[in-house]
All heavy atoms as a GROMACS GRO file, in nm:
protein
  540
    1MET      N    1   0.079  -0.117  -0.012
    1MET     CA    2   0.004  -0.003   0.006
    1MET      C    3   0.088   0.125   0.006
    1MET      O    4   0.043   0.226  -0.050
    1MET     CB    5  -0.087   0.005   0.113
    1MET     CG    6  -0.204  -0.101   0.118
    1MET     SD    7  -0.317  -0.098  -0.015
    1MET     CE    8  -0.402   0.048   0.015
    2ALA      N    9   0.208   0.120   0.060
    2ALA     CA   10   0.292   0.243   0.064
    2ALA      C   11   0.339   0.277  -0.078
    2ALA      O   12   0.369   0.395  -0.092
    2ALA     CB   13   0.404   0.223   0.159
    3ALA      N   14   0.349   0.186  -0.161
    3ALA     CA   15   0.402   0.211  -0.292
    3ALA      C   16   0.288   0.270  -0.388
    3ALA      O   17   0.321   0.303  -0.497
    3ALA     CB   18   0.470   0.096  -0.354
    4ALA      N   19   0.175   0.256  -0.344
    4ALA     CA   20   0.055   0.300  -0.426
    4ALA      C   21   0.055   0.441  -0.457
    4ALA      O   22   0.036   0.484  -0.567
    4ALA     CB   23  -0.074   0.254  -0.360
    5GLY      N   24   0.088   0.538  -0.353
    5GLY     CA   25   0.097   0.671  -0.370
    5GLY      C   26   0.208   0.719  -0.480
    5GLY      O   27   0.173   0.779  -0.586
    6PRO      N   28   0.323   0.664  -0.468
    6PRO     CA   29   0.417   0.697  -0.574
    6PRO      C   30   0.385   0.642  -0.712
    6PRO      O   31   0.415   0.707  -0.812
    6PRO     CB   32   0.557   0.640  -0.520
    6PRO     CG   33   0.538   0.638  -0.374
    6PRO     CD   34   0.388   0.625  -0.356
    7ALA      N   35   0.326   0.528  -0.716
    7ALA     CA   36   0.279   0.466  -0.842
    7ALA      C   37   0.185   0.560  -0.907
    7ALA      O   38   0.183   0.570  -1.026
    7ALA     CB   39   0.231   0.314  -0.824
    8ILE      N   40   0.088   0.608  -0.832
    8ILE     CA   41  -0.019   0.689  -0.889
    8ILE      C   42   0.034   0.817  -0.939
    8ILE      O   43   0.014   0.870  -1.045
    8ILE     CB   44  -0.137   0.723  -0.788
    8ILE    CG1   45  -0.202   0.581  -0.759
    8ILE    CG2   46  -0.231   0.828  -0.831
    8ILE    CD1   47  -0.308   0.584  -0.651
    9ILE      N   48   0.135   0.879  -0.860
    9ILE     CA   49   0.190   1.005  -0.906
    9ILE      C   50   0.270   0.987  -1.036
    9ILE      O   51   0.280   1.053  -1.124
    9ILE     CB   52   0.291   1.056  -0.790
    9ILE    CG1   53   0.195   1.105  -0.675
    9ILE    CG2   54   0.373   1.169  -0.848
    9ILE    CD1   55   0.276   1.140  -0.550
   10THR      N   56   0.345   0.842  -1.039
   10THR     CA   57   0.409   0.819  -1.156
   10THR      C   58   0.323   0.814  -1.285
   10THR      O   59   0.356   0.879  -1.396
   10THR     CB   60   0.470   0.685  -1.146
   10THR    OG1   61   0.562   0.680  -1.046
   10THR    CG2   62   0.538   0.639  -1.277
   11LEU      N   63   0.200   0.756  -1.269
   11LEU     CA   64   0.111   0.760  -1.385
   11LEU      C   65   0.054   0.894  -1.421
   11LEU      O   66   0.045   0.933  -1.536
   11LEU     CB   67  -0.013   0.668  -1.353
   11LEU     CG   68   0.016   0.510  -1.339
   11LEU    CD1   69  -0.104   0.440  -1.288
   11LEU    CD2   70   0.073   0.460  -1.466
   12VAL      N   71   0.026   0.987  -1.320
   12VAL     CA   72  -0.020   1.108  -1.345
   12VAL      C   73   0.094   1.200  -1.409
   12VAL      O   74   0.064   1.266  -1.510
   12VAL     CB   75  -0.083   1.183  -1.218
   12VAL    CG1   76  -0.106   1.315  -1.241
   12VAL    CG2   77  -0.200   1.104  -1.182
   13ALA      N   78   0.211   1.188  -1.363
   13ALA     CA   79   0.318   1.264  -1.414
   13ALA      C   80   0.355   1.220  -1.559
   13ALA      O   81   0.379   1.305  -1.647
   13ALA     CB   82   0.442   1.249  -1.334
   14TYR      N   83   0.345   1.103  -1.592
   14TYR     CA   84   0.376   1.046  -1.725
   14TYR      C   85   0.267   1.093  -1.813
   14TYR      O   86   0.282   1.138  -1.925
   14TYR     CB   87   0.394   0.890  -1.723
   14TYR     CG   88   0.417   0.834  -1.863
   14TYR    CD1   89   0.546   0.848  -1.908
   14TYR    CD2   90   0.317   0.779  -1.936
   14TYR    CE1   91   0.570   0.792  -2.026
   14TYR    CE2   92   0.351   0.730  -2.070
   14TYR     CZ   93   0.484   0.742  -2.113
   14TYR     OH   94   0.520   0.696  -2.241
   15ARG      N   95   0.149   1.089  -1.767
   15ARG     CA   96   0.035   1.140  -1.848
   15ARG      C   97   0.034   1.286  -1.882
   15ARG      O   98   0.006   1.328  -1.978
   15ARG     CB   99  -0.099   1.116  -1.766
   15ARG     CG  100  -0.225   1.113  -1.858
   15ARG     CD  101  -0.243   0.999  -1.934
   15ARG     NE  102  -0.379   1.010  -2.001
   15ARG     CZ  103  -0.399   0.985  -2.120
   15ARG    NH1  104  -0.304   0.954  -2.199
   15ARG    NH2  105  -0.520   1.001  -2.163
   16LEU      N  106   0.099   1.355  -1.787
   16LEU     CA  107   0.112   1.504  -1.805
   16LEU      C  108   0.244   1.535  -1.877
   16LEU      O  109   0.288   1.652  -1.894
   16LEU     CB  110   0.103   1.572  -1.669
   16LEU     CG  111  -0.020   1.577  -1.604
   16LEU    CD1  112  -0.018   1.635  -1.465
   16LEU    CD2  113  -0.130   1.641  -1.690
   17ARG      N  114   0.317   1.436  -1.929
   17ARG     CA  115   0.450   1.442  -2.000
   17ARG      C  116   0.552   1.508  -1.911
   17ARG      O  117   0.639   1.576  -1.957
   17ARG     CB  118   0.424   1.524  -2.119
   17ARG     CG  119   0.337   1.450  -2.214
   17ARG     CD  120   0.306   1.538  -2.336
   17ARG     NE  121   0.192   1.473  -2.407
   17ARG     CZ  122   0.191   1.452  -2.534
   17ARG    NH1  123   0.295   1.468  -2.609
   17ARG    NH2  124   0.077   1.403  -2.594
   18LEU      N  125   0.551   1.471  -1.780
   18LEU     CA  126   0.663   1.517  -1.691
   18LEU      C  127   0.745   1.397  -1.665
   18LEU      O  128   0.726   1.320  -1.566
   18LEU     CB  129   0.602   1.557  -1.553
   18LEU     CG  130   0.515   1.685  -1.566
   18LEU    CD1  131   0.445   1.713  -1.432
   18LEU    CD2  132   0.586   1.813  -1.615
   19VAL      N  133   0.828   1.362  -1.766
   19VAL     CA  134   0.896   1.231  -1.777
   19VAL      C  135   1.004   1.211  -1.653
   19VAL      O  136   0.998   1.106  -1.601
   19VAL     CB  137   0.966   1.216  -1.909
   19VAL    CG1  138   1.048   1.086  -1.904
   19VAL    CG2  139   0.872   1.217  -2.011
   20ARG      N  140   1.072   1.328  -1.630
   20ARG     CA  141   1.171   1.315  -1.508
   20ARG      C  142   1.105   1.289  -1.386
   20ARG      O  143   1.156   1.214  -1.305
   20ARG     CB  144   1.260   1.432  -1.505
   20ARG     CG  145   1.373   1.429  -1.615
   20ARG     CD  146   1.464   1.546  -1.601
   20ARG     NE  147   1.408   1.648  -1.701
   20ARG     CZ  148   1.428   1.772  -1.687
   20ARG    NH1  149   1.501   1.818  -1.602
   20ARG    NH2  150   1.374   1.851  -1.793
   21THR      N  151   0.994   1.362  -1.358
   21THR     CA  152   0.912   1.341  -1.234
   21THR      C  153   0.853   1.194  -1.230
   21THR      O  154   0.852   1.135  -1.127
   21THR     CB  155   0.800   1.437  -1.228
   21THR    OG1  156   0.856   1.565  -1.248
   21THR    CG2  157   0.720   1.413  -1.102
   22ALA      N  158   0.808   1.148  -1.345
   22ALA     CA  159   0.752   0.999  -1.350
   22ALA      C  160   0.873   0.892  -1.317
   22ALA      O  161   0.841   0.810  -1.244
   22ALA     CB  162   0.698   0.977  -1.482
   23VAL      N  163   0.989   0.934  -1.379
   23VAL     CA  164   1.096   0.835  -1.346
   23VAL      C  165   1.136   0.833  -1.200
   23VAL      O  166   1.158   0.731  -1.130
   23VAL     CB  167   1.221   0.864  -1.441
   23VAL    CG1  168   1.334   0.791  -1.402
   23VAL    CG2  169   1.183   0.830  -1.578
   24VAL      N  170   1.149   0.952  -1.142
   24VAL     CA  171   1.177   0.970  -0.996
   24VAL      C  172   1.082   0.883  -0.919
   24VAL      O  173   1.108   0.810  -0.822
   24VAL     CB  174   1.186   1.111  -0.953
   24VAL    CG1  175   1.193   1.135  -0.807
   24VAL    CG2  176   1.305   1.178  -1.028
   25PHE      N  177   0.943   0.910  -0.925
   25PHE     CA  178   0.852   0.848  -0.850
   25PHE      C  179   0.842   0.692  -0.887
   25PHE      O  180   0.799   0.612  -0.804
   25PHE     CB  181   0.718   0.912  -0.862
   25PHE     CG  182   0.706   1.038  -0.774
   25PHE    CD1  183   0.734   1.162  -0.826
   25PHE    CD2  184   0.675   1.025  -0.648
   25PHE    CE1  185   0.729   1.275  -0.748
   25PHE    CE2  186   0.678   1.129  -0.561
   25PHE     CZ  187   0.698   1.254  -0.607
   26LEU      N  188   0.869   0.656  -1.016
   26LEU     CA  189   0.874   0.505  -1.039
   26LEU      C  190   0.987   0.441  -0.965
   26LEU      O  191   0.961   0.338  -0.907
   26LEU     CB  192   0.882   0.495  -1.184
   26LEU     CG  193   0.900   0.347  -1.230
   26LEU    CD1  194   0.775   0.270  -1.204
   26LEU    CD2  195   0.947   0.336  -1.379
   27VAL      N  196   1.101   0.500  -0.955
   27VAL     CA  197   1.208   0.445  -0.881
   27VAL      C  198   1.170   0.437  -0.737
   27VAL      O  199   1.198   0.344  -0.656
   27VAL     CB  200   1.345   0.535  -0.902
   27VAL    CG1  201   1.451   0.487  -0.801
   27VAL    CG2  202   1.384   0.520  -1.044
   28LEU      N  203   1.113   0.560  -0.680
   28LEU     CA  204   1.057   0.552  -0.544
   28LEU      C  205   0.972   0.436  -0.521
   28LEU      O  206   0.982   0.376  -0.411
   28LEU     CB  207   1.014   0.699  -0.514
   28LEU     CG  208   0.962   0.703  -0.362
   28LEU    CD1  209   1.077   0.696  -0.272
   28LEU    CD2  210   0.893   0.849  -0.354
   29ALA      N  211   0.874   0.425  -0.595
   29ALA     CA  212   0.782   0.314  -0.574
   29ALA      C  213   0.843   0.185  -0.582
   29ALA      O  214   0.804   0.084  -0.491
   29ALA     CB  215   0.662   0.317  -0.693
   30VAL      N  216   0.936   0.158  -0.660
   30VAL     CA  217   1.006   0.016  -0.671
   30VAL      C  218   1.090   0.008  -0.546
   30VAL      O  219   1.089  -0.098  -0.476
   30VAL     CB  220   1.103   0.003  -0.790
   30VAL    CG1  221   1.178  -0.110  -0.779
   30VAL    CG2  222   1.005   0.003  -0.919
   31VAL      N  223   1.164   0.115  -0.504
   31VAL     CA  224   1.238   0.103  -0.369
   31VAL      C  225   1.162   0.072  -0.250
   31VAL      O  226   1.188   0.006  -0.155
   31VAL     CB  227   1.325   0.240  -0.356
   31VAL    CG1  228   1.381   0.245  -0.226
   31VAL    CG2  229   1.431   0.246  -0.460
   32ILE      N  230   1.032   0.129  -0.251
   32ILE     CA  231   0.934   0.105  -0.130
   32ILE      C  232   0.882  -0.042  -0.147
   32ILE      O  233   0.874  -0.118  -0.049
   32ILE     CB  234   0.837   0.205  -0.135
   32ILE    CG1  235   0.886   0.337  -0.102
   32ILE    CG2  236   0.722   0.164  -0.044
   32ILE    CD1  237   0.797   0.456  -0.098
   33ALA      N  238   0.838  -0.081  -0.272
   33ALA     CA  239   0.774  -0.214  -0.293
   33ALA      C  240   0.862  -0.330  -0.276
   33ALA      O  241   0.813  -0.437  -0.217
   33ALA     CB  242   0.708  -0.211  -0.426
   34VAL      N  243   0.989  -0.328  -0.323
   34VAL     CA  244   1.076  -0.443  -0.314
   34VAL      C  245   1.091  -0.491  -0.171
   34VAL      O  246   1.069  -0.620  -0.146
   34VAL     CB  247   1.201  -0.413  -0.390
   34VAL    CG1  248   1.289  -0.527  -0.365
   34VAL    CG2  249   1.169  -0.411  -0.544
   35PRO      N  250   1.124  -0.413  -0.076
   35PRO     CA  251   1.144  -0.464   0.057
   35PRO      C  252   1.015  -0.507   0.123
   35PRO      O  253   1.014  -0.590   0.214
   35PRO     CB  254   1.210  -0.349   0.150
   35PRO     CG  255   1.263  -0.252   0.044
   35PRO     CD  256   1.184  -0.283  -0.090
   36ALA      N  257   0.898  -0.444   0.080
   36ALA     CA  258   0.771  -0.476   0.144
   36ALA      C  259   0.712  -0.598   0.085
   36ALA      O  260   0.634  -0.656   0.154
   36ALA     CB  261   0.675  -0.355   0.123
   37LEU      N  262   0.769  -0.654  -0.027
   37LEU     CA  263   0.704  -0.767  -0.081
   37LEU      C  264   0.718  -0.907  -0.002
   37LEU      O  265   0.615  -0.968   0.032
   37LEU     CB  266   0.762  -0.797  -0.212
   37LEU     CG  267   0.688  -0.901  -0.299
   37LEU    CD1  268   0.552  -0.859  -0.330
   37LEU    CD2  269   0.778  -0.914  -0.433
   38PRO      N  270   0.828  -0.930   0.064
   38PRO     CA  271   0.830  -1.056   0.141
   38PRO      C  272   0.746  -1.037   0.275
   38PRO      O  273   0.687  -1.140   0.307
   38PRO     CB  274   0.981  -1.070   0.191
   38PRO     CG  275   1.055  -0.983   0.090
   38PRO     CD  276   0.964  -0.869   0.039
   39PHE      N  277   0.733  -0.923   0.322
   39PHE     CA  278   0.659  -0.890   0.446
   39PHE      C  279   0.513  -0.920   0.410
   39PHE      O  280   0.433  -0.970   0.483
   39PHE     CB  281   0.678  -0.748   0.494
   39PHE     CG  282   0.574  -0.710   0.594
   39PHE    CD1  283   0.601  -0.766   0.734
   39PHE    CD2  284   0.484  -0.635   0.590
   39PHE    CE1  285   0.514  -0.726   0.831
   39PHE    CE2  286   0.392  -0.595   0.698
   39PHE     CZ  287   0.406  -0.649   0.809
   40ALA      N  288   0.463  -0.873   0.299
   40ALA     CA  289   0.329  -0.881   0.244
   40ALA      C  290   0.294  -1.026   0.218
   40ALA      O  291   0.183  -1.070   0.249
   40ALA     CB  292   0.311  -0.794   0.106
   41VAL      N  293   0.388  -1.098   0.168
   41VAL     CA  294   0.373  -1.244   0.147
   41VAL      C  295   0.342  -1.317   0.279
   41VAL      O  296   0.262  -1.406   0.295
   41VAL     CB  297   0.485  -1.304   0.074
   41VAL    CG1  298   0.474  -1.454   0.067
   41VAL    CG2  299   0.479  -1.250  -0.074
   42ARG      N  300   0.428  -1.282   0.381
   42ARG     CA  301   0.408  -1.356   0.513
   42ARG      C  302   0.282  -1.310   0.574
   42ARG      O  303   0.215  -1.410   0.635
   42ARG     CB  304   0.521  -1.317   0.602
   42ARG     CG  305   0.642  -1.404   0.585
   42ARG     CD  306   0.749  -1.381   0.701
   42ARG     NE  307   0.856  -1.325   0.634
   42ARG     CZ  308   0.898  -1.199   0.668
   42ARG    NH1  309   0.865  -1.136   0.766
   42ARG    NH2  310   1.002  -1.140   0.591
   43VAL      N  311   0.241  -1.200   0.574
   43VAL     CA  312   0.119  -1.156   0.613
   43VAL      C  313   0.001  -1.220   0.553
   43VAL      O  314  -0.094  -1.269   0.611
   43VAL     CB  315   0.096  -0.996   0.609
   43VAL    CG1  316  -0.038  -0.958   0.641
   43VAL    CG2  317   0.194  -0.928   0.704
   44GLY      N  318   0.013  -1.247   0.422
   44GLY     CA  319  -0.098  -1.310   0.341
   44GLY      C  320  -0.096  -1.461   0.386
   44GLY      O  321  -0.219  -1.510   0.388
   45GLU      N  322   0.016  -1.514   0.409
   45GLU     CA  323   0.000  -1.644   0.457
   45GLU      C  324  -0.060  -1.673   0.589
   45GLU      O  325  -0.137  -1.766   0.616
   45GLU     CB  326   0.151  -1.714   0.462
   45GLU     CG  327   0.208  -1.728   0.320
   45GLU     CD  328   0.351  -1.777   0.334
   45GLU    OE1  329   0.419  -1.768   0.446
   45GLU    OE2  330   0.414  -1.797   0.228
   46ASP      N  331  -0.038  -1.581   0.677
   46ASP     CA  332  -0.099  -1.584   0.815
   46ASP      C  333  -0.250  -1.553   0.808
   46ASP      O  334  -0.319  -1.605   0.892
   46ASP     CB  335  -0.044  -1.472   0.898
   46ASP     CG  336   0.102  -1.506   0.949
   46ASP    OD1  337   0.150  -1.621   0.925
   46ASP    OD2  338   0.175  -1.420   0.987
   47LEU      N  339  -0.296  -1.485   0.706
   47LEU     CA  340  -0.438  -1.460   0.690
   47LEU      C  341  -0.519  -1.573   0.628
   47LEU      O  342  -0.632  -1.585   0.651
   47LEU     CB  343  -0.458  -1.332   0.609
   47LEU     CG  344  -0.410  -1.197   0.675
   47LEU    CD1  345  -0.434  -1.087   0.568
   47LEU    CD2  346  -0.486  -1.172   0.794
   48THR      N  347  -0.451  -1.664   0.566
   48THR     CA  348  -0.524  -1.777   0.495
   48THR      C  349  -0.516  -1.880   0.604
   48THR      O  350  -0.427  -1.944   0.641
   48THR     CB  351  -0.432  -1.817   0.375
   48THR    OG1  352  -0.413  -1.709   0.291
   48THR    CG2  353  -0.514  -1.925   0.305
   49PRO      N  354  -0.649  -1.916   0.646
   49PRO     CA  355  -0.654  -2.034   0.743
   49PRO      C  356  -0.626  -2.163   0.678
   49PRO      O  357  -0.658  -2.203   0.564
   49PRO     CB  358  -0.802  -2.020   0.786
   49PRO     CG  359  -0.880  -1.950   0.686
   49PRO     CD  360  -0.776  -1.877   0.612
   50VAL      N  361  -0.552  -2.239   0.752
   50VAL     CA  362  -0.532  -2.382   0.708
   50VAL      C  363  -0.648  -2.470   0.769
   50VAL      O  364  -0.670  -2.473   0.895
   50VAL     CB  365  -0.397  -2.434   0.760
   50VAL    CG1  366  -0.366  -2.570   0.728
   50VAL    CG2  367  -0.290  -2.337   0.723
   51PRO      N  368  -0.705  -2.550   0.674
   51PRO     CA  369  -0.812  -2.631   0.726
   51PRO      C  370  -0.762  -2.737   0.820
   51PRO      O  371  -0.661  -2.792   0.797
   51PRO     CB  372  -0.873  -2.703   0.601
   51PRO     CG  373  -0.764  -2.684   0.493
   51PRO     CD  374  -0.676  -2.567   0.530
   52VAL      N  375  -0.841  -2.766   0.933
   52VAL     CA  376  -0.803  -2.866   1.024
   52VAL      C  377  -0.836  -2.997   0.976
   52VAL      O  378  -0.957  -3.015   0.927
   52VAL     CB  379  -0.871  -2.832   1.157
   52VAL    CG1  380  -0.838  -2.929   1.258
   52VAL    CG2  381  -0.833  -2.692   1.206
   53ALA      N  382  -0.750  -3.094   0.982
   53ALA     CA  383  -0.785  -3.223   0.936
   53ALA      C  384  -0.877  -3.296   1.036
   53ALA      O  385  -0.823  -3.288   1.158
   53ALA     CB  386  -0.647  -3.314   0.916
   54THR      N  387  -0.981  -3.341   1.003
   54THR     CA  388  -1.070  -3.398   1.097
   54THR      C  389  -1.099  -3.549   1.055
   54THR      O  390  -1.108  -3.571   0.928
   54THR     CB  391  -1.207  -3.331   1.116
   54THR    OG1  392  -1.262  -3.323   0.983
   54THR    CG2  393  -1.183  -3.199   1.151
   55THR      N  394  -1.102  -3.635   1.148
   55THR     CA  395  -1.143  -3.782   1.116
   55THR      C  396  -1.284  -3.794   1.169
   55THR      O  397  -1.314  -3.751   1.282
   55THR     CB  398  -1.035  -3.876   1.179
   55THR    OG1  399  -1.033  -3.841   1.324
   55THR    CG2  400  -0.902  -3.851   1.123
   56PRO      N  401  -1.363  -3.869   1.084
   56PRO     CA  402  -1.507  -3.877   1.138
   56PRO      C  403  -1.513  -3.978   1.257
   56PRO      O  404  -1.435  -4.072   1.258
   56PRO     CB  405  -1.575  -3.944   1.013
   56PRO     CG  406  -1.461  -3.992   0.932
   56PRO     CD  407  -1.338  -3.906   0.953
   57GLY      N  408  -1.587  -3.948   1.350
   57GLY     CA  409  -1.598  -4.029   1.461
   57GLY      C  410  -1.706  -4.135   1.445
   57GLY      O  411  -1.783  -4.136   1.352
   58PRO      N  412  -1.748  -4.200   1.554
   58PRO     CA  413  -1.857  -4.298   1.553
   58PRO      C  414  -1.985  -4.214   1.529
   58PRO      O  415  -1.999  -4.109   1.571
   58PRO     CB  416  -1.861  -4.375   1.687
   58PRO     CG  417  -1.798  -4.278   1.771
   58PRO     CD  418  -1.691  -4.202   1.695
   59PRO      N  419  -2.087  -4.280   1.461
   59PRO     CA  420  -2.216  -4.216   1.436
   59PRO      C  421  -2.286  -4.195   1.577
   59PRO      O  422  -2.269  -4.264   1.658
   59PRO     CB  423  -2.290  -4.311   1.352
   59PRO     CG  424  -2.231  -4.436   1.369
   59PRO     CD  425  -2.083  -4.415   1.408
   60GLU      N  426  -2.343  -4.077   1.578
   60GLU     CA  427  -2.422  -4.051   1.705
   60GLU      C  428  -2.558  -4.097   1.718
   60GLU      O  429  -2.625  -4.077   1.811
   60GLU     CB  430  -2.439  -3.896   1.706
   60GLU     CG  431  -2.295  -3.812   1.691
   60GLU     CD  432  -2.251  -3.768   1.833
   60GLU    OE1  433  -2.322  -3.748   1.923
   60GLU    OE2  434  -2.123  -3.749   1.835
   61HIS      N  435  -2.604  -4.178   1.615
   61HIS     CA  436  -2.724  -4.228   1.606
   61HIS      C  437  -2.713  -4.387   1.576
   61HIS      O  438  -2.602  -4.431   1.530
   61HIS     CB  439  -2.828  -4.161   1.515
   61HIS     CG  440  -2.772  -4.167   1.373
   61HIS    ND1  441  -2.677  -4.079   1.333
   61HIS    CD2  442  -2.802  -4.229   1.270
   61HIS    CE1  443  -2.646  -4.099   1.204
   61HIS    NE2  444  -2.717  -4.190   1.162
   62CYS      N  445  -2.833  -4.449   1.584
   62CYS     CA  446  -2.828  -4.594   1.547
   62CYS      C  447  -2.823  -4.619   1.408
   62CYS      O  448  -2.899  -4.555   1.327
   62CYS     CB  449  -2.962  -4.664   1.618
   62CYS     SG  450  -2.964  -4.847   1.574
   63VAL      N  451  -2.731  -4.701   1.362
   63VAL     CA  452  -2.712  -4.741   1.212
   63VAL      C  453  -2.749  -4.888   1.209
   63VAL      O  454  -2.673  -4.969   1.251
   63VAL     CB  455  -2.572  -4.704   1.175
   63VAL    CG1  456  -2.572  -4.750   1.021
   63VAL    CG2  457  -2.551  -4.564   1.192
   64GLU      N  458  -2.861  -4.925   1.135
   64GLU     CA  459  -2.891  -5.060   1.110
   64GLU      C  460  -2.827  -5.109   0.982
   64GLU      O  461  -2.823  -5.040   0.880
   64GLU     CB  462  -3.043  -5.070   1.107
   64GLU     CG  463  -3.106  -5.038   1.232
   64GLU     CD  464  -3.253  -5.090   1.219
   64GLU    OE1  465  -3.292  -5.185   1.154
   64GLU    OE2  466  -3.334  -5.016   1.281
   65TYR      N  467  -2.759  -5.231   0.979
   65TYR     CA  468  -2.702  -5.288   0.872
   65TYR      C  469  -2.787  -5.397   0.808
   65TYR      O  470  -2.850  -5.474   0.891
   65TYR     CB  471  -2.555  -5.348   0.904
   65TYR     CG  472  -2.465  -5.244   0.950
   65TYR    CD1  473  -2.431  -5.230   1.094
   65TYR    CD2  474  -2.397  -5.165   0.860
   65TYR    CE1  475  -2.339  -5.138   1.128
   65TYR    CE2  476  -2.314  -5.062   0.910
   65TYR     CZ  477  -2.276  -5.056   1.039
   65TYR     OH  478  -2.189  -4.959   1.074
   66SER      N  479  -2.799  -5.396   0.679
   66SER     CA  480  -2.894  -5.506   0.624
   66SER      C  481  -2.819  -5.639   0.629
   66SER      O  482  -2.698  -5.651   0.619
   66SER     CB  483  -2.930  -5.469   0.477
   66SER     OG  484  -2.811  -5.456   0.400
   67GLY      N  485  -2.895  -5.741   0.644
   67GLY     CA  486  -2.845  -5.873   0.644
   67GLY      C  487  -2.800  -5.928   0.784
   67GLY      O  488  -2.734  -6.029   0.790
   68GLY      N  489  -2.811  -5.852   0.877
   68GLY     CA  490  -2.758  -5.889   1.015
   68GLY      C  491  -2.858  -5.863   1.116
   68GLY      O  492  -2.970  -5.819   1.095
   69ASP      N  493  -2.819  -5.894   1.230
   69ASP     CA  494  -2.921  -5.876   1.343
   69ASP      C  495  -2.914  -5.722   1.387
   69ASP      O  496  -2.816  -5.658   1.369
   69ASP     CB  497  -2.891  -5.965   1.477
   69ASP     CG  498  -2.742  -5.947   1.511
   69ASP    OD1  499  -2.659  -5.905   1.430
   69ASP    OD2  500  -2.722  -5.996   1.615
   70ASN      N  501  -3.029  -5.674   1.452
   70ASN     CA  502  -3.024  -5.546   1.498
   70ASN      C  503  -2.959  -5.516   1.615
   70ASN      O  504  -2.986  -5.573   1.731
   70ASN     CB  505  -3.177  -5.497   1.511
   70ASN     CG  506  -3.202  -5.357   1.529
   70ASN    OD1  507  -3.107  -5.276   1.538
   70ASN    ND2  508  -3.323  -5.313   1.536
   71ARG      N  509  -2.862  -5.437   1.626
   71ARG     CA  510  -2.772  -5.399   1.749
   71ARG      C  511  -2.814  -5.265   1.800
   71ARG      O  512  -2.739  -5.223   1.881
   71ARG     CB  513  -2.636  -5.418   1.727
   71ARG     CG  514  -2.594  -5.550   1.682
   71ARG     CD  515  -2.447  -5.568   1.669
   71ARG     NE  516  -2.418  -5.710   1.626
   71ARG     CZ  517  -2.303  -5.752   1.602
   71ARG    NH1  518  -2.204  -5.677   1.602
   71ARG    NH2  519  -2.290  -5.874   1.550
   72CYS      N  520  -2.918  -5.210   1.763
   72CYS     CA  521  -2.958  -5.082   1.818
   72CYS      C  522  -3.024  -5.103   1.951
   72CYS      O  523  -3.100  -5.198   1.971
   72CYS     CB  524  -3.050  -5.012   1.727
   72CYS     SG  525  -2.995  -4.976   1.559
   73PRO      N  526  -2.996  -5.012   2.037
   73PRO     CA  527  -3.049  -5.012   2.166
   73PRO      C  528  -3.204  -5.004   2.154
   73PRO      O  529  -3.260  -4.916   2.093
   73PRO     CB  530  -3.004  -4.902   2.254
   73PRO     CG  531  -2.921  -4.818   2.165
   73PRO     CD  532  -2.909  -4.892   2.034
   74GLY      N  533  -3.284  -5.095   2.238
   74GLY     CA  534  -3.423  -5.088   2.231
   74GLY      C  535  -3.489  -5.140   2.116
   74GLY      O  536  -3.608  -5.139   2.096
   75GLY      N  537  -3.419  -5.207   2.032
   75GLY     CA  538  -3.494  -5.259   1.917
   75GLY      C  539  -3.423  -5.365   1.862
   75GLY      O  540  -3.440  -5.443   1.779
   0.00000   0.00000   0.00000
């Protein structure tokens, strides 16, 4: 985000044909963005939740199997 200001100024200066000003602010934007990139990647990894691996447990209700005797309580 810190490099967004100089990048916008670069575009406006280039559009207004202020080439030297555009080059200065382009260099400034790159100088700000390059060190910030690894930090931004680390922050992005922390924001992405890793899904928790779950294993299904036993069923909470009676499950009858065909071809066998009924092992459900009360039936």
